[in-house]
C-alpha positions in Angstrom: 0.0 0.0 0.0 1.5 3.3 -1.1 1.4 6.2 1.4 1.2 9.8 0.6 5.0 10.0 1.3 5.5 9.4 -2.4 3.9 12.7 -3.1 7.1 14.3 -1.9 9.9 15.1 -4.4 12.7 12.5 -4.2 10.5 9.9 -2.3 9.6 6.9 -4.3 8.3 3.6 -3.1 11.7 2.4 -1.8 12.3 5.5 0.3 8.7 5.4 1.5 9.5 1.8 2.7 12.4 3.1 4.7 10.2 5.7 6.4 7.5 3.0 7.0 10.1 0.8 8.7 10.3 3.3 11.5 6.6 4.0 11.7 6.4 7.1 9.5 3.6 6.5 7.0 2.3 10.0 6.3 3.7 13.4 5.4 1.9 14.9 8.4 4.3 12.9 10.7 7.4 14.6 9.3 7.3 18.3 10.5 9.5 18.8 13.5 11.4 15.6 13.0 15.2 15.5 13.1 16.4 14.1 9.7 19.6 12.7 11.2 17.6 10.9 13.9 15.2 9.5 11.2 18.2 8.3 9.1 19.8 6.7 12.2 16.5 4.9 13.1 16.2 3.7 9.5 19.7 2.3 9.6 19.1 0.6 12.9 15.8 -0.9 11.6 17.7 -2.4 8.7 20.7 -3.6 10.8 23.2 -1.7 8.7 24.4 1.8 8.0 22.3 2.9 5.0 23.6 5.0 2.1 24.3 8.5 3.4 22.5 9.9 0.3 19.3 8.6 1.9 19.8 11.3 4.6 19.8 13.9 1.8 16.4 12.6 0.8 15.1 12.5 4.3 16.3 16.1 4.8 14.4 17.1 1.6 11.2 15.3 2.8 11.2 17.0 6.2 11.8 20.4 4.6 8.9 19.8 2.2 6.6 18.6 5.0 7.4 21.8 6.8 6.3 23.9 3.9 9.7 24.7 2.2 10.0 24.3 -1.6 10.8 20.9 -3.1 14.5 20.7 -4.0 16.6 17.9 -5.6 18.1 15.6 -3.0 21.6 16.6 -3.9 20.8 20.1 -2.8 21.2 18.7 0.7 24.6 16.9 0.3 26.8 19.7 1.8 24.4 20.1 4.7 24.4 16.3 5.3 28.2 16.1 5.2 28.4 18.9 7.8 25.7 17.3 10.0 27.4 13.9 9.9 30.8 15.4 10.7 29.2 17.0 13.8 27.3 13.9 14.9 29.3 11.5 17.2 29.6 8.0 15.8 
């Protein structure tokens, strides 16, 4: 069953499944969420560190859910690299 998450730019069925694996099934659940936390939870749910580019997509989805314009996932790459450098491993 597809959720409305796929209405977001950059979120297809595969990314929607990552969100669903941590209980996020609707756009309305994303505002106020920490993208790094969501990504870490997704990685934990899958038992492995997921591709860091997924974090770019998560950042994009949260921004859109909070009313900011849709941007390509790669728009977030520099921010993601900065955030991961600041986050303790």
